[in-house]
C-alpha positions in Angstrom: -4.0 27.8 -3.3 -1.2 26.5 -1.1 2.2 27.2 -2.6 4.5 24.3 -3.2 7.5 25.1 -0.9 9.4 23.4 1.8 7.8 25.4 4.6 4.3 24.2 3.7 5.6 20.6 3.0 7.1 20.7 6.5 3.7 21.7 8.0 1.9 19.0 6.0 4.3 16.3 7.1 4.2 17.4 10.8 0.4 17.9 11.0 -0.6 14.7 9.2 2.0 12.1 8.4 5.0 11.9 10.7 5.2 9.6 13.7 3.0 11.1 16.4 4.9 13.2 19.0 7.6 14.3 16.6 7.9 18.1 16.8 8.9 20.5 14.1 12.7 20.6 14.7 12.8 16.9 14.8 10.7 16.6 11.6 13.0 19.1 9.9 16.1 17.2 11.2 14.8 14.0 9.8 14.5 15.5 6.3 17.8 17.4 6.4 19.6 14.2 7.6 18.7 12.7 4.2 19.3 15.8 2.1 22.6 16.9 3.8 23.8 14.6 6.7 26.5 17.2 7.6 24.2 20.2 8.0 24.7 21.1 11.7 21.6 23.2 12.2 19.1 20.7 10.9 17.5 20.0 14.3 18.0 23.3 15.9 14.8 25.4 16.7 16.0 28.6 15.2 16.9 26.9 11.9 13.6 25.2 11.7 11.7 28.4 12.6 13.5 30.3 9.9 12.4 27.6 7.3 9.0 27.3 8.7 8.3 31.0 8.8 9.5 31.6 5.2 12.3 33.8 6.2 14.7 31.7 4.1 14.8 28.7 1.8 17.3 25.9 1.7 20.8 27.2 2.4 23.5 27.0 -0.2 25.5 24.1 1.5 22.3 21.9 1.4 21.8 22.6 -2.3 25.5 22.0 -3.0 25.4 18.6 -1.2 22.2 17.6 -3.0 23.9 18.4 -6.4 26.9 16.3 -5.5 24.7 13.3 -4.4 23.7 10.6 -6.8 19.9 10.0 -7.0 20.4 6.4 -5.9 22.3 7.5 -2.8 19.6 10.1 -2.0 17.0 7.4 -2.2 19.0 5.1 0.1 19.2 8.0 2.7 15.6 8.8 2.5 14.8 5.2 2.8 16.8 4.7 5.9 16.2 8.0 7.6 12.8 9.4 6.5 10.5 6.5 5.4 10.7 4.7 8.7 9.4 7.8 10.5 6.3 8.2 8.4 3.2 6.4 9.5 3.2 3.2 7.4 -0.6 3.3 6.6 -0.3 6.9 5.6 2.5 6.7 3.0 0.3 6.3 0.0 -1.8 9.2 1.2 1.2 11.4 1.7 2.3 10.6 -1.8 -1.1 11.6 -3.0 -1.2 14.8 -0.9 2.2 15.9 -2.3 1.0 15.4 -5.8 -2.1 17.4 -5.1 0.1 20.1 -3.6 1.8 20.4 -6.9 -1.2 20.1 -9.1 -3.2 22.8 -7.4 -0.3 25.3 -7.5 -1.0 27.5 -10.5 2.4 29.0 -10.3 3.8 25.7 -11.7 3.2 25.4 -15.5 1.4 22.2 -16.5 4.2 21.3 -19.0 6.9 21.8 -16.4 9.1 18.9 -15.6 8.6 18.3 -11.8 10.3 15.0 -11.3 13.6 13.9 -13.0 14.0 10.2 -12.1 12.2 9.3 -14.1 11.1 12.5 -16.0 7.6 13.4 -15.1 5.7 16.6 -16.1 3.1 18.3 -13.9 0.3 17.3 -16.3 1.3 13.6 -15.9 1.6 13.7 -12.1 -1.7 12.1 -11.4 -0.4 8.7 -12.2 1.7 6.9 -9.6 3.8 3.9 -10.0 6.9 5.0 -8.1 8.2 3.4 -4.9 7.5 5.6 -2.0 11.2 6.4 -1.3 11.8 7.2 -5.0 8.8 9.4 -5.0 10.0 11.3 -1.8 13.4 11.7 -3.3 11.9 13.2 -6.5 9.6 15.5 -4.6 12.3 16.8 -2.2 14.6 17.4 -5.1 11.9 19.4 -6.7 11.5 21.6 -3.6 15.3 22.1 -3.4 15.4 23.1 -7.2 12.6 25.6 -6.6 13.8 26.9 -3.3 10.8 29.1 -2.9 10.6 31.0 0.3 8.6 34.0 1.4 6.2 34.7 4.4 3.4 35.4 1.8 3.7 31.8 0.6 2.9 30.3 4.0 -0.4 28.5 4.7 -1.9 28.8 8.1 -2.3 25.7 10.3 -6.0 25.8 9.5 -5.4 25.9 5.8 -3.0 23.0 6.1 -5.4 21.0 8.2 -8.2 21.6 5.8 -5.9 20.6 2.8 -4.9 17.4 4.5 -8.5 16.6 5.3 -9.6 17.2 1.7 -6.8 14.9 0.4 -7.7 12.2 3.0 -11.3 12.3 1.8 -10.5 12.3 -1.9 -7.8 9.6 -1.5 -10.2 7.3 0.5 -12.9 7.8 -2.0 -10.6 6.9 -5.0 -9.3 3.8 -3.3 -12.9 2.6 -2.5 -14.0 3.3 -6.1 -11.4 1.0 -7.6 -13.0 -2.2 -9.0 -11.4 -5.5 -7.8 -11.4 -8.8 -9.6 -13.1 -11.6 -7.7 -10.9 -14.4 -8.9 -9.0 -14.9 -5.7 -8.9 -18.7 -4.8 -7.0 -18.8 -1.5 -8.7 -19.8 1.6 -7.3 -17.3 4.0 -8.7 -18.8 7.2 -6.0 -19.1 9.8 -3.4 -17.4 7.6 -2.6 -14.8 10.3 -2.3 -17.6 12.9 0.1 -19.6 10.7 2.4 -16.8 9.4 3.7 -14.2 11.9 4.9 -11.1 10.0 7.8 -9.2 11.4 7.7 -5.4 11.0 10.2 -4.2 8.5 10.4 -0.5 7.3 13.0 -1.0 4.6 12.4 -0.4 0.9 14.3 -1.0 -2.3 15.5 1.8 -4.4 13.6 0.5 -7.4 11.7 3.2 -9.3 8.7 1.0 -9.2 6.4 -0.2 -6.3 8.2 -3.1 -4.3 8.2 -4.7 -1.0 10.2 -6.9 1.3 8.1 -8.9 3.8 9.2 -11.7 6.0 7.4 -14.0 8.3 7.9 -17.0 10.6 5.9 -19.9 11.9 4.9 -20.7 15.5 7.9 -21.7 17.7 7.7 -24.7 20.0 10.8 -25.9 21.9 13.0 -23.5 19.9 11.9 -25.0 16.6 9.5 -23.9 14.0 6.3 -25.9 14.3 4.9 -27.1 10.9 1.5 -28.7 11.9 -0.5 -25.5 11.4 1.4 -24.8 8.1 0.6 -28.3 6.8 -3.1 -28.0 7.7 -3.2 -24.6 5.9 -1.6 -26.0 2.8 -3.9 -29.0 2.8 -6.8 -26.7 2.9 -5.5 -24.7 -0.1 -3.8 -27.3 -2.3 -7.0 -27.7 -4.4 -7.3 -23.9 -4.7 -3.7 -23.8 -5.8 -4.0 -26.6 -8.3 -7.3 -25.8 -10.0 -8.9 -22.8 -11.5 -11.5 -20.5 -9.9 -14.1 -22.1 -12.2 -13.3 -25.6 -11.0 -13.4 -24.3 -7.3 -16.9 -22.8 -7.8 -18.1 -26.0 -9.5 -17.0 -28.1 -6.5 -19.0 -25.7 -4.3 -22.1 -26.0 -6.5 -21.7 -29.8 -6.5 -21.2 -29.9 -2.7 -17.9 -31.5 -3.2 -15.7 -29.0 -1.4 -14.5 -31.6 1.2 -13.0 -33.7 -1.6 -11.4 -30.8 -3.5 -8.1 -31.0 -1.6 -8.1 -34.7 -1.6 -8.5 -34.8 -5.4 -5.6 -32.3 -5.8 -3.3 -34.3 -3.6 -4.1 -37.5 -5.4 -3.5 -35.9 -8.8 -0.1 -34.4 -7.8 0.9 -37.7 -6.2 -0.2 -39.6 -9.4 1.9 -37.3 -11.5 4.9 -37.7 -9.2 4.8 -34.0 -8.3 5.0 -34.2 -4.6 8.8 -34.2 -3.8 9.4 -31.1 -1.8 10.3 -28.6 -4.6 6.6 -27.6 -5.0 6.4 -26.3 -1.4 7.9 -23.0 -2.5 5.3 -22.6 -5.3 2.4 -23.3 -2.8 3.8 -20.7 -0.4 4.5 -18.2 -3.2 0.8 -18.6 -4.2 -0.4 -18.0 -0.7 1.7 -14.8 -0.2 0.9 -13.3 -3.5 -2.8 -13.9 -3.0 -3.1 -12.9 0.7 -0.3 -10.3 1.3 0.1 -8.7 -2.1 -3.5 -9.0 -3.1 -2.7 -10.4 -6.5 -5.1 -13.2 -7.6 -3.7 -16.3 -9.4 -4.1 -16.7 -13.2 -2.0 -19.9 -13.4 -0.2 -21.8 -10.6 3.2 -23.4 -10.9 1.5 -26.8 -11.2 -0.6 -25.7 -14.1 2.4 -24.1 -15.8 4.5 -27.2 -15.3 1.8 -29.5 -16.8 0.9 -27.3 -19.7 2.6 -27.4 -23.1 4.2 -24.0 -22.6 7.7 -22.5 -22.7 7.2 -20.5 -19.5 10.1 -20.0 -17.1 7.7 -18.9 -14.3 6.5 -20.8 -11.2 3.3 -18.7 -11.0 1.5 -15.9 -12.9 -0.8 -13.6 -10.9 -2.5 -10.2 -11.7 -2.2 -7.2 -9.5 -4.4 -4.0 -9.6 -2.8 -0.8 -8.4 -4.6 2.4 -7.9 -3.5 5.5 -9.8 -4.5 8.9 -8.6 -7.5 9.3 -10.9 -9.2 6.4 -9.1 -8.7 3.9 -11.8 -6.5 0.8 -11.5 -3.6 -0.1 -13.8 -2.4 -3.6 -13.7 0.8 -5.7 -13.4 1.2 -9.3 -14.5 3.3 -10.8 -11.5 5.5 -13.6 -12.7 6.7 -15.8 -9.7 9.7 -17.7 -8.7 10.5 -19.6 -5.5 13.6 -21.0 -3.9 14.0 -23.0 -0.7 17.7 -23.6 0.2 19.7 -23.8 3.4 21.8 -20.8 2.3 19.9 -17.5 2.0 22.5 -15.8 -0.3 22.4 -18.8 -2.7 18.6 -18.8 -2.6 18.5 -15.1 -3.4 20.9 -15.4 -6.3 19.1 -18.4 -7.7 15.8 -16.4 -7.6 17.3 -13.6 -9.5 18.7 -15.9 -12.2 15.1 -17.2 -12.7 13.7 -13.7 -12.8 16.2 -12.8 -15.5 15.2 -15.9 -17.5 11.6 -14.8 -17.2 12.4 -11.2 -18.3 14.5 -12.5 -21.3 11.5 -14.8 -22.1 9.1 -11.8 -22.0 7.4 -12.3 -25.3 6.6 -16.0 -24.6 5.4 -15.2 -21.0 3.1 -12.4 -22.1 1.9 -14.4 -25.1 1.0 -17.3 -22.8 -1.2 -15.1 -20.6 -2.8 -13.5 -23.6 -3.7 -16.9 -25.1 -5.3 -18.3 -21.8 -8.8 -19.8 -22.2 -10.3 -17.2 -19.8 -13.9 -18.6 -20.3 -12.7 -22.1 -19.1 -10.6 -20.8 -16.1 -12.9 -18.1 -14.7 -16.5 -17.3 -14.2 -18.1 -15.2 -17.2 -17.9 -11.8 -15.6 -14.3 -12.2 -14.5 -13.3 -13.8 -17.8 -14.6 -10.7 -19.7 -12.9 -8.4 -17.2 -9.6 -10.2 -17.6 -9.7 -10.2 -21.3 -10.4 -6.5 -21.3 -7.4 -6.0 -18.9 -4.8 -8.3 -20.5 -5.9 -7.9 -24.2 -7.5 -4.6 -24.3 -9.1 -3.2 -27.5 -6.5 -1.3 -29.7 -5.9 2.1 -28.3 -8.3 1.8 -25.4 -5.7 1.3 -22.6 -2.2 0.0 -22.0 -1.5 -3.6 -21.4 -0.3 -4.8 -17.9 3.2 -4.2 -16.9 5.5 -7.1 -16.0 6.4 -7.5 -12.3 8.0 -10.3 -10.2 7.0 -12.2 -7.0 9.7 -14.0 -5.1 9.3 -16.5 -2.3 12.6 -17.4 -0.6 12.9 -20.1 2.1 16.2 -20.6 4.1 17.8 -21.4 7.4 18.5 -18.8 10.1 21.6 -19.4 12.2 21.0 -18.7 15.9 22.5 -20.3 19.0 19.5 -21.8 20.8 21.7 -22.7 23.8 21.9 -19.0 24.8 18.3 -18.8 25.6 16.4 -20.7 28.3 13.2 -18.6 28.3 10.9 -19.2 25.3 10.0 -15.6 25.1 13.6 -14.5 25.1 14.4 -16.9 22.3 11.4 -15.8 20.2 12.4 -12.1 20.7 16.1 -12.9 19.8 14.9 -14.9 16.8 12.8 -12.1 15.5 15.6 -9.6 16.0 18.0 -11.9 14.2 15.5 -12.2 11.3 15.1 -8.5 11.0 18.9 -7.9 11.0 19.3 -10.7 8.5 16.9 -9.1 6.1 18.4 -5.6 6.6 21.9 -7.1 5.9 20.7 -8.7 2.6 19.2 -5.5 1.1 22.6 -4.6 -0.4 22.8 -8.1 -2.1 19.2 -7.5 -3.4 20.2 -4.1 -4.8 23.3 -5.6 -6.3 21.3 -8.3 -8.1 18.7 -5.7 -9.3 21.5 -3.8 -10.9 23.3 -6.8 -12.3 20.2 -7.9 -14.1 18.8 -4.5 -15.1 15.6 -4.8 -13.0 15.5 -1.1 -11.8 12.3 -0.5 -13.8 10.5 -3.6 -12.6 8.3 -4.1 -9.3 9.8 -6.8 -7.1 7.8 -8.3 -4.3 9.8 -10.5 -1.9 8.5 -12.9 0.7 10.9 -14.7 3.1 10.2 -17.6 5.5 12.8 -19.4 7.6 12.8 -23.1 8.3 14.6 -25.3 10.9 16.4 -27.2 8.0 15.1 -25.8 4.8 16.2 -28.3 2.2 15.3 -31.3 4.4 12.0 -30.0 5.8 10.5 -29.0 2.5 10.3 -32.7 1.6 9.0 -33.7 5.0 6.3 -31.0 4.9 5.1 -32.2 1.4 5.2 -35.8 2.5 2.9 -34.9 5.4 0.5 -33.3 3.1 0.6 -36.3 0.8 -0.3 -38.7 3.7 -2.7 -36.2 5.2 -0.9 -36.4 8.5 2.1 -35.0 10.3 5.4 -36.7 10.7 
């Protein structure tokens, strides 16, 4: 048994999860800069050695600072100072490893409350639906509250390495064991060539899983190039418009080549190609490809059905808990493409609030879907079991939100003569813009009481957002490029 104390956590973090090349004093300093930014010995070797050797626990001033810090502020500091130093692909595994550390520690009673935001007992710790920064804030707060220290508690490097290896093996096995629905409709060919994702380490302080991801298109002559985007959307407009069952039928009938043409004609006949639906198409693409949440109903299907839905999309997302079984979220989507980013964000949150306040109708719509008509038999039965489970067998899916935002980015093109210099400057501007908007996102989350909902944001800049969305959809309607 490895004791749950800061010294052992420091070893686990350093040996398995922190950015390679970061030594023990630096690792300790990263943690302490979040717990107590004013603690002057955080990065000193002797202070780290004292903690790491079990000669002392957290000092009084650190505990005092923690007690005076609001949980939201602690999450913000951990998000900005710690999360970015942890290897992105290892964050879920680190969360799993920390849980296993507590669960295998017999000195902690199973009924003990280990996390406080929200309150979670040890016996309930297997289940994970906390955002990573919120999880770390809870875990570090627990370590500070215990303040266990003694040389006899320390695990050897070999024990730590073996423990990490066991967690890695178990975590990978559980992830692989999770069953996935096969209802995805998106044709992902060329997605990565069309959309260039910009690395962003930020996180929202929501207590639920969330993300902020942003992309840009190819750049030619200092403008975003739309040709590849239009081709990608033409190849997917039928998949967006129609159900998985319709898509499979077209494949069986060898009518794949006409699938997109049929969709464009139907939208044009109904007068639905005017620019506004571009955001819904892109929302569909990002939710399916990036989030991994297959479509239940598209914005087009919702707008042409006799429903009272406020949503622009409804998708379903499977998330692994730490028993190897998935729990599910119904992801209700909204999209907004405006020149002004702040206005686009605020409009999106207004729609999210409308969807939240319309919860009974939104959930009722999903539960009343004709699954057998929309999906293949195996998937139809699986969806019915997930969305309308037998009484007492399992909980229904949680409500979450997916948001696509399109906007303009203001950058002076005249300052850059070299194309690579402009591209680098543009990406730096985009990253800084997103970082600058996190406070606005947090403000809107609190304004509308969305702290307990997962929020998945996808941002894409345009040359002239409001004008170009109509031009792009016109190109799709005519099958060519203007």
